[in-house]
C-alpha positions, 0 to 999 in steps of 0.5 A, a space after each residue: 400678841 406682838 403682832 397685835 401690839 405693833 398693829 395697835 401702836 401703828 393705828 394710834 400713831 396714824 389716827 391719833 385716836 382709839 376710835 376704829 382700833 377694834 375694827 382694825 385689829 379684830 381679825 387678829 384678836 379673834 384668831 389668837 384669843 380663840 386659839 387660846 382654848 388650847 391652853 385649857 386642852 394642855 391643862 386637861 391632858 397634862 402638858 402644862 401643870 396648872 389648874 384647869 379651873 383657873 385657866 378655863 375661867 381666864 380663857 373663857 372670860 376673854 373669849 366671851 368678851 371678844 365674841 359675845 360682847 365686843 364682836 356682837 354689839 358693834 355700837 360699843 366697839 369704839 368705847 375707851 374701855 375696849 382699848 383699855 382691856 385690849 392694851 392690858 391683855 396685849 402687854 400681859 400676854 407678851 410678858 407671860 409668853 416671853 417668860 415661858 419661852 425664856 424659861 423653856 430655853 433655860 435662859 430667863 433674863 431677870 427683867 422678864 421674870 420681874 416684869 412677869 410678877 410685877 406688871 400684873 399688879 397694874 394690868 390685872 385691875 386695869 384689864 378687869 375695869 376695861 372688861 366691866 366698863 365694856 359690859 356696862 356700856 353694852 347693857 342698854 343695847 342688849 336690853 333694847 334689842 333683846 339679843 341672845 334672849 329666849 322668851 316664853 312661850 316657846 316649845 321648849 318652855 325655857 326662857 333666857 334673858 341675856 341682859 340679866 345674864 350680863 348683870 350676873 356676869 359682872 357680879 361674878 367678878 366680885 368673888 373671882 377677881 380677888 382669888 386670881 389676883 391674890 393667887 398671883 400675889 402669892 406666886 410673886 412672893 414665892 418667885 421673887 422673894 422665896 422659891 424659884 420653882 414656878 408653875 404655869 399659873 394662868 
Protein backbone atom coordinates (compact mmCIF):
# COMPACT_ATOMS: atom_id res chain seq x y z
CA UNK A 1 0.00 0.00 0.00
CA UNK A 2 2.95 2.31 0.50
CA UNK A 3 4.01 1.44 -3.04
CA UNK A 4 0.52 2.42 -4.22
CA UNK A 5 0.62 5.66 -2.25
CA UNK A 6 3.97 6.65 -3.75
CA UNK A 7 2.79 5.72 -7.27
CA UNK A 8 -0.40 7.76 -6.89
CA UNK A 9 1.42 10.78 -5.47
CA UNK A 10 4.03 10.64 -8.24
CA UNK A 11 1.35 10.34 -10.93
CA UNK A 12 -0.58 13.34 -9.62
CA UNK A 13 2.54 15.49 -9.28
CA UNK A 14 3.56 14.67 -12.86
CA UNK A 15 0.13 14.88 -14.51
CA UNK A 16 -1.77 17.24 -12.24
CA UNK A 17 -4.98 15.26 -12.76
CA UNK A 18 -6.69 12.06 -11.59
CA UNK A 19 -7.40 11.04 -15.19
CA UNK A 20 -5.26 8.04 -16.05
CA UNK A 21 -4.48 7.34 -12.39
CA UNK A 22 -6.29 4.00 -12.26
CA UNK A 23 -4.64 2.75 -15.43
CA UNK A 24 -1.20 3.65 -14.09
CA UNK A 25 -1.57 1.76 -10.79
CA UNK A 26 -4.06 -0.97 -11.70
CA UNK A 27 -1.61 -3.89 -11.74
CA UNK A 28 -0.29 -3.09 -8.27
CA UNK A 29 -3.81 -2.50 -6.94
CA UNK A 30 -5.16 -5.77 -8.36
CA UNK A 31 -2.27 -7.76 -6.93
CA UNK A 32 -2.39 -6.41 -3.39
CA UNK A 33 -6.16 -6.18 -3.08
CA UNK A 34 -6.68 -9.72 -4.42
CA UNK A 35 -3.92 -10.97 -2.12
CA UNK A 36 -6.06 -9.68 0.78
CA UNK A 37 -8.12 -12.89 0.41
CA UNK A 38 -5.49 -14.33 2.74
CA UNK A 39 -7.00 -12.21 5.51
CA UNK A 40 -10.19 -14.29 5.28
CA UNK A 41 -8.12 -17.49 5.32
CA UNK A 42 -6.23 -16.28 8.41
CA UNK A 43 -9.55 -15.73 10.19
CA UNK A 44 -10.88 -19.13 9.14
CA UNK A 45 -7.87 -21.06 10.43
CA UNK A 46 -7.58 -19.01 13.61
CA UNK A 47 -4.30 -17.18 13.01
CA UNK A 48 -6.14 -13.89 13.56
CA UNK A 49 -8.84 -13.60 16.26
CA UNK A 50 -11.50 -11.67 14.38
CA UNK A 51 -14.86 -12.16 12.71
CA UNK A 52 -14.72 -14.09 9.45
CA UNK A 53 -17.96 -12.37 8.42
CA UNK A 54 -16.71 -8.82 8.98
CA UNK A 55 -13.40 -9.51 7.24
CA UNK A 56 -15.13 -11.41 4.45
CA UNK A 57 -17.56 -8.58 3.71
CA UNK A 58 -14.85 -5.94 3.59
CA UNK A 59 -12.35 -7.91 1.53
CA UNK A 60 -14.91 -9.30 -0.94
CA UNK A 61 -16.54 -5.88 -1.46
CA UNK A 62 -13.18 -4.38 -2.37
CA UNK A 63 -12.29 -7.22 -4.72
CA UNK A 64 -15.70 -6.76 -6.30
CA UNK A 65 -14.99 -3.05 -6.79
CA UNK A 66 -11.59 -3.75 -8.34
CA UNK A 67 -12.42 -6.64 -10.70
CA UNK A 68 -16.15 -6.52 -11.46
CA UNK A 69 -16.58 -2.75 -11.55
CA UNK A 70 -13.46 -0.69 -12.23
CA UNK A 71 -11.48 -3.28 -14.21
CA UNK A 72 -14.46 -4.52 -16.22
CA UNK A 73 -16.06 -1.16 -17.07
CA UNK A 74 -13.27 0.89 -18.61
CA UNK A 75 -15.31 4.07 -19.34
CA UNK A 76 -15.61 4.75 -15.59
CA UNK A 77 -11.91 4.41 -14.76
CA UNK A 78 -11.34 8.16 -14.95
CA UNK A 79 -14.24 9.06 -12.67
CA UNK A 80 -13.29 11.23 -9.68
CA UNK A 81 -15.04 8.71 -7.43
CA UNK A 82 -12.42 6.08 -8.37
CA UNK A 83 -9.64 8.34 -7.09
CA UNK A 84 -11.77 8.94 -4.00
CA UNK A 85 -11.96 5.31 -2.93
CA UNK A 86 -8.37 4.60 -4.00
CA UNK A 87 -6.99 7.32 -1.73
CA UNK A 88 -9.28 6.27 1.14
CA UNK A 89 -8.32 2.59 0.83
CA UNK A 90 -4.61 3.40 0.61
CA UNK A 91 -4.45 5.68 3.66
CA UNK A 92 -6.65 3.28 5.64
CA UNK A 93 -4.49 0.25 4.85
CA UNK A 94 -1.18 1.99 5.49
CA UNK A 95 -2.49 3.08 8.88
CA UNK A 96 -4.02 -0.31 9.70
CA UNK A 97 -1.00 -2.41 8.76
CA UNK A 98 1.35 0.01 10.52
CA UNK A 99 -0.76 -0.44 13.64
CA UNK A 100 -0.56 -4.25 13.48
CA UNK A 101 3.15 -4.25 12.63
CA UNK A 102 4.15 -2.02 15.54
CA UNK A 103 1.81 -3.97 17.85
CA UNK A 104 3.55 -7.22 16.93
CA UNK A 105 6.89 -5.56 17.66
CA UNK A 106 5.56 -4.43 21.08
CA UNK A 107 6.48 -0.88 20.21
CA UNK A 108 3.31 0.99 19.24
CA UNK A 109 3.76 4.77 18.88
CA UNK A 110 0.77 6.66 20.20
CA UNK A 111 0.36 8.53 16.91
CA UNK A 112 -0.11 5.25 15.01
CA UNK A 113 -2.64 4.11 17.60
CA UNK A 114 -4.42 7.45 17.45
CA UNK A 115 -4.44 7.45 13.64
CA UNK A 116 -5.81 3.90 13.52
CA UNK A 117 -8.82 4.87 15.61
CA UNK A 118 -9.44 8.37 14.25
CA UNK A 119 -8.66 8.43 10.52
CA UNK A 120 -11.48 5.96 9.79
CA UNK A 121 -14.05 8.50 11.00
CA UNK A 122 -13.48 10.40 7.74
CA UNK A 123 -11.95 7.70 5.53
CA UNK A 124 -14.76 5.13 5.89
CA UNK A 125 -17.55 7.45 4.72
CA UNK A 126 -15.35 8.93 1.97
CA UNK A 127 -14.37 5.45 0.74
CA UNK A 128 -17.97 4.24 0.76
CA UNK A 129 -19.08 7.39 -1.09
CA UNK A 130 -16.40 6.73 -3.70
CA UNK A 131 -17.51 3.13 -4.13
CA UNK A 132 -21.21 4.00 -4.41
CA UNK A 133 -20.60 6.84 -6.86
CA UNK A 134 -18.42 4.56 -8.99
CA UNK A 135 -21.10 1.85 -9.10
CA UNK A 136 -23.68 4.53 -9.93
CA UNK A 137 -21.49 5.77 -12.80
CA UNK A 138 -21.24 2.18 -14.08
CA UNK A 139 -25.01 1.62 -14.25
CA UNK A 140 -25.65 3.18 -17.70
CA UNK A 141 -22.83 1.15 -19.28
CA UNK A 142 -24.01 -2.07 -17.66
CA UNK A 143 -27.61 -1.48 -18.74
CA UNK A 144 -26.63 -0.66 -22.31
CA UNK A 145 -24.17 -3.54 -22.77
CA UNK A 146 -26.00 -6.22 -20.79
CA UNK A 147 -22.62 -7.34 -19.45
CA UNK A 148 -22.48 -10.31 -17.07
CA UNK A 149 -26.22 -10.83 -17.56
CA UNK A 150 -27.89 -14.09 -18.50
CA UNK A 151 -31.12 -13.89 -20.47
CA UNK A 152 -33.95 -16.35 -20.93
CA UNK A 153 -34.46 -18.64 -22.68
CA UNK A 154 -31.35 -20.73 -22.10
CA UNK A 155 -30.65 -24.40 -21.42
CA UNK A 156 -30.24 -23.77 -17.68
CA UNK A 157 -33.55 -21.89 -17.44
CA UNK A 158 -31.88 -19.26 -15.26
CA UNK A 159 -31.72 -15.50 -15.69
CA UNK A 160 -29.45 -12.94 -14.08
CA UNK A 161 -29.40 -9.19 -14.60
CA UNK A 162 -26.17 -7.53 -13.54
CA UNK A 163 -27.78 -4.09 -13.65
CA UNK A 164 -30.32 -4.99 -10.97
CA UNK A 165 -27.64 -6.87 -9.05
CA UNK A 166 -25.68 -3.60 -8.82
CA UNK A 167 -28.76 -1.76 -7.60
CA UNK A 168 -29.20 -4.39 -4.87
CA UNK A 169 -25.50 -4.12 -4.03
CA UNK A 170 -25.82 -0.36 -3.60
CA UNK A 171 -28.88 -0.85 -1.37
CA UNK A 172 -26.94 -3.36 0.77
CA UNK A 173 -24.61 -0.56 1.89
CA UNK A 174 -27.52 0.93 3.86
CA UNK A 175 -27.63 -1.82 6.53
CA UNK A 176 -23.98 -2.94 6.29
CA UNK A 177 -22.06 0.34 6.49
CA UNK A 178 -23.57 1.55 9.80
CA UNK A 179 -22.81 -1.82 11.43
CA UNK A 180 -19.14 -1.69 10.44
CA UNK A 181 -18.82 2.01 11.21
CA UNK A 182 -20.36 1.83 14.69
CA UNK A 183 -18.33 -1.30 15.41
CA UNK A 184 -15.19 0.75 14.79
CA UNK A 185 -16.53 3.60 16.92
CA UNK A 186 -17.03 1.13 19.80
CA UNK A 187 -13.50 -0.16 19.29
CA UNK A 188 -12.24 3.42 19.31
CA UNK A 189 -13.86 4.13 22.68
CA UNK A 190 -12.45 0.93 24.15
CA UNK A 191 -8.92 1.43 22.87
CA UNK A 192 -8.44 5.18 23.29
CA UNK A 193 -10.55 5.75 26.38
CA UNK A 194 -10.89 2.40 28.12
CA UNK A 195 -9.50 -1.06 27.56
CA UNK A 196 -6.13 -1.38 25.85
CA UNK A 197 -6.46 -4.95 24.55
CA UNK A 198 -7.20 -4.83 20.84
CA UNK A 199 -8.56 -7.52 18.56
CA UNK A 200 -8.02 -7.34 14.83
CA UNK A 201 -11.46 -6.16 13.84
CA UNK A 202 -11.36 -5.40 10.12
